[in-house]
C-alpha positions as CSV (number, residue, x, y, z in Angstrom):
1,M,-41.2,14.1,19.7
2,E,-40.6,13.0,23.3
3,K,-37.5,11.0,24.3
4,L,-38.3,7.8,26.2
5,T,-35.6,6.1,28.3
6,V,-36.4,2.5,29.4
7,E,-34.4,0.8,32.1
8,V,-34.9,-2.9,32.7
9,P,-33.2,-5.1,35.2
10,S,-30.6,-7.5,33.7
11,E,-32.2,-10.8,32.5
12,S,-35.8,-9.5,32.9
13,L,-36.3,-9.7,29.1
14,C,-36.3,-13.0,27.3
15,I,-35.9,-13.6,23.6
16,R,-38.8,-15.8,22.4
17,N,-38.2,-15.5,18.7
18,A,-34.9,-14.8,17.0
19,Q,-34.1,-15.3,13.3
20,C,-31.2,-15.2,10.8
21,P,-31.4,-12.7,7.9
22,A,-32.8,-15.5,5.7
23,G,-35.7,-16.0,8.2
24,H,-34.6,-19.3,9.8
25,S,-35.4,-19.6,13.5
26,L,-32.5,-19.6,15.9
27,M,-34.5,-20.8,18.8
28,A,-33.6,-24.2,20.3
29,P,-36.5,-25.5,22.5
30,E,-34.7,-28.9,22.5
31,H,-31.8,-27.3,24.4
32,P,-33.3,-25.2,27.2
33,M,-31.2,-23.0,29.4
34,G,-33.0,-22.3,32.7
35,D,-36.7,-22.3,32.0
36,M,-36.5,-21.0,28.4
37,P,-35.3,-22.3,25.0
38,S,-31.8,-21.2,24.1
39,V,-30.5,-19.4,21.0
40,K,-28.6,-21.9,18.8
41,L,-25.8,-20.6,16.6
42,L,-22.7,-22.0,14.8
43,A,-19.5,-20.4,16.0
44,E,-16.4,-20.5,13.7
45,T,-12.9,-19.5,14.5
46,G,-9.8,-20.6,12.5
47,D,-10.6,-24.2,11.5
48,A,-12.9,-25.0,14.5
49,V,-16.7,-24.9,14.0
50,G,-19.3,-25.9,16.5
51,E,-22.8,-25.4,17.8
52,V,-23.1,-22.7,20.5
53,Y,-26.2,-22.2,22.7
54,L,-26.7,-18.8,24.2
55,N,-29.0,-18.0,27.1
56,A,-32.1,-16.2,25.8
57,R,-32.3,-13.9,28.8
58,Y,-31.1,-10.5,27.7
59,G,-28.0,-9.6,29.8
60,N,-27.2,-13.2,30.6
61,F,-23.9,-14.2,29.0
62,E,-24.1,-17.9,29.7
63,V,-22.9,-20.1,26.8
64,E,-23.0,-23.9,26.4
65,T,-20.9,-25.6,23.7
66,V,-18.5,-28.5,23.2
67,L,-16.3,-26.1,21.0
68,P,-13.2,-25.0,23.0
69,V,-13.8,-21.3,23.6
70,H,-11.2,-18.9,24.8
71,D,-11.7,-15.4,26.4
72,G,-10.6,-12.7,24.0
73,E,-11.1,-14.8,20.8
74,V,-13.4,-13.5,18.0
75,Y,-15.9,-15.9,16.6
76,D,-17.9,-15.7,13.4
77,M,-21.5,-16.5,14.4
78,R,-23.6,-18.2,11.8
79,C,-27.1,-19.6,11.3
80,P,-27.1,-23.4,12.0
81,T,-29.7,-23.9,9.2
82,C,-28.3,-22.0,6.2
83,N,-24.8,-21.1,7.5
84,I,-25.2,-17.4,6.7
85,S,-23.0,-15.1,8.7
86,L,-24.8,-13.0,11.3
87,R,-22.0,-10.4,11.3
88,A,-23.0,-6.8,11.0
89,E,-20.5,-5.8,8.3
90,E,-20.4,-2.1,9.1
91,E,-20.6,-2.3,12.9
92,R,-17.7,-2.7,15.3
93,C,-17.7,-3.1,19.1
94,I,-17.3,0.3,20.8
95,F,-15.3,-1.3,23.6
96,C,-12.9,-3.7,21.9
97,G,-13.2,-3.1,18.1
98,A,-14.3,-6.7,17.2
99,P,-17.2,-7.3,14.8
100,M,-20.7,-7.3,16.1
101,F,-23.3,-10.0,15.2
102,V,-27.1,-9.5,14.9
103,L,-30.1,-11.6,15.9
104,N,-33.3,-10.4,14.2
105,L,-36.4,-10.1,16.3
106,P,-40.1,-9.7,15.4
107,N,-41.4,-6.4,14.2
108,G,-37.9,-5.2,13.0
109,G,-36.1,-5.4,16.4
110,Q,-32.6,-6.6,16.7
111,V,-30.1,-7.7,19.3
112,H,-26.5,-6.7,18.5
113,S,-23.7,-8.5,20.4
114,C,-19.9,-8.4,20.3
115,A,-18.3,-11.5,18.6
116,R,-15.4,-11.4,21.0
117,R,-15.7,-14.0,23.9
118,A,-16.0,-12.3,27.3
119,C,-16.7,-8.8,25.8
120,H,-20.2,-8.1,27.0
121,N,-21.1,-5.2,24.8
122,H,-24.6,-5.7,23.5
123,K,-27.7,-3.6,22.7
124,L,-31.4,-4.1,22.0
125,Q,-32.8,-2.2,19.1
126,I,-36.6,-1.9,18.9
127,V,-37.5,-0.4,15.5
128,D,-41.3,-0.3,15.7
129,I,-41.5,1.3,19.1
130,S,-45.2,2.3,18.6
131,A,-46.2,-1.4,18.1
132,Q,-44.1,-2.4,21.2
133,L,-45.6,0.3,23.4
134,A,-49.1,-0.4,22.2
135,E,-48.8,-3.8,23.8
136,L,-48.1,-2.1,27.1
137,F,-50.1,1.2,27.0
138,E,-53.0,2.8,25.4
139,L,-51.3,4.8,22.6
140,D,-52.8,8.0,21.2
141,L,-50.8,9.0,18.1
142,R,-53.0,12.0,17.1
143,P,-51.2,15.2,16.4
144,R,-51.1,17.7,19.3
145,F,-51.7,21.4,18.7
């Protein structure tokens, strides 16, 4: 199998559909950031809980909230509809050790982000790469001899 490396400029990809593990949409068209709907989450730390809007452009770390946020603080990100935690239980940030949280994307994809404010560790995971590439290229999956 060939290895494919894809490099994309920061903010050139935009999340159009993100969900919690229970299938609730996390998109907030009523709260656009730039020219796109934002991603709406609940952020919890200590006894403070509030709505947080994330810029949907991958690689843009802009956040809008009335919740007082502090660099270095770790937040538990939750679905604003069902309150389920988005924490990836077995995954820690490779840079700071904080928990990671996950946004589910269509076709099994995911965005993993560090839950520590101002740590910009994140990754995009595309599970069904064949389906994604088929949208861009003519794909021939016949065995080669």
